[in-house]
N, C-alpha and C positions, 0 to 999 in steps of 0.2 A: 504494500500500500504506500507507494511513493507520495501520494497526495496527502497522507497523514504525517509524512516525515518520520516514519518509524525506523529506528536503528536498534541494534542490540543494546547499545549503551542507553539510549533513551528508554527502551522497554525496561531495562534493569533498574534505572533510576526511578522510574514511575512505580515499579514494583516495590522498591525500597520505601518510597513515600507511602504507598498503600499499606505496607507492613507496619509502618509507624502509626497509621490510622486504625487498622483493624487487628493487628497482631501478626507476627511472622507466620505462625501456624495456620492463620485464617486466610492467607492470600490464595486467590484462585486465578487461573488464566481467564475465566469468564469475567470476573470483576475487573481485571486489568484491561481486557479488551473493551469492556463497557466504558471504562474511563477514557479510552482513546476514540470511542465511537466507531469501533470496527468489530468484525466477527472474530471469534476465537481463532479460526483458521489463519487469519491475517498475522497472528503473532508467531506462527510456527516457522516462518522464514527467518525469524530473529532469535528464537529460542526453541529447543527441541521438545521440552516438556517442563512440567512444574519443578521437578528436581533440579534440572539445569538452571532454571530461573532462581531457585533458592540458593544454589551455590553461587550464582552471580551476585545475589544480594549480599551473601556472606563475605565474598571477596571485596566488594565495594565498601561495605561497612567496616571491614578490618582496615582498609586503606584510609577511610575517613577518620576512624578512631586514631590510627597512627599519626595522621596529619595533625590532629588536635593535640595529641600528647607531645609530639615534636615541638609544636609551637609553644606549648605551655612550659616545657622543661628547658628550652634553649637558654644556654648561659647559666644554668643553675646546677647546684650540686648539693648533696646531703639532704638535710631537712627541707630546704627550699625546693629542691627537685622532687622529693617525695610528695610534698604537699601539692605542688603544681600538677604532678602526675595524677595523684589521687583525685583532685578536683576535676581535672579534665576527663578522667574515666567516669566518675560519678555523673557529671553533667551530661556527657554523651549518652549514658545509659538512661537517664531520666528524660532527656529531650528527644531521644530517638529510640523508643522502646522496641520497635520492630527491627530496626537495624541492629540494635544491641543484641536482641535475641538471636539474630542471624550470626553474630560473631561467636556465639556459643554453640552453634550447630556442629554436628560431627560431619567432617568433610573427608573425602577420600585422601589418604596420605600423599598420593602422587600430586593431586591438585594443591594440597596444602603446601607441599614443598615448593611449588611455583608461585605461591601467593606472596607478593611483595608486602602487602599490608600486614599479614600475619607475621612474616619474618621481621618487619620493622618493629612491631609491637614487642616481640621477644627481645630484639636488639636494644630497644630503648629501656626495657625493664632491666636487662642485664647491665647496661651501661650505668644506670642509676644505682644499681646494687653494688657495682664494683667500687663506687665512691665510698661505700661502707667497708671496703677491704675484703669483700667476699669473693671466693673462688668456688669452682665446682667441688663437691656436689651442693655446697651451700647456696650457690646462685639459684639452682633449680628449686631447692627447698624454700628459700626466701621468696622467690618469684611465685611459687604456689601459694604461699601464705598471703602475699599481697593480693593476688588475683581472687582467691577465695574470700578474703575480707571485703574487697571492693565489690565483688559480684554479689555476695550475700547481702551486704548493706544496701546496695542499689536495688536489688530485687525486692527485699523487704520494704524499702521505702516506697518504691513504685506501686506495690500492692497494698499500701496502707497498713503495713505491719507494725508501725510504730505509733501506738495510741497515746503515749504519754504526752503531757503538755510541753515538755522540753522539745524545742525544734530539732528535727533530725540532723540538720546541718551542723548544729553545735556538737551533737554527739559524734558526728562524722569527723569533725576537726580533732576532737579528743582521741578518737580511735587512730587517726593518722599520727598524732603525737606519740601515742603508745607504740605504734609500729616503728616510729623513728627510734624510740628508746630500745625496743627489742632488737632492731638492726644494729645499733651501736654496740649492744652487748650480746651479739649473736653467739650462741653456744659453740664451744669448740668440739 
């Protein structure tokens, strides 16, 4: 459908926007086609199936998250880098829930190995953690600690899981401070 200006990139970006609106698991090719004002079949010259579309969203979202983190941590180290990284991660997850969910999707390892966004997210995490003097296997362990903390907090917050009157953002800042302390005193 040249008259609609469809490209694989445009279809993937629209699908990512749709995922933010309705949830990553709720996107359909029918809803996406409806948004473009075309029939489902018009999308198949740009994407083979829903699974390929979801992988495309995951790759796009990982790159967007990496861009956000890179901008946030540029020129920072230690506590400043950790705080900027954490805020960028949380903000992305809350502002783009569908895209964020896509970054958590299981992807074929061969495709994952080619994903610039996923690789950069790992690289930025490790670079930040090296400023704390960590090396393998501690880099992996500390990276998993950060990811699970940021992910858990963001998902709970997005789902209304914090009912206390204290604003979640204040608790998040304290959690990041606690992580900084833990990283400075990382066990041997």
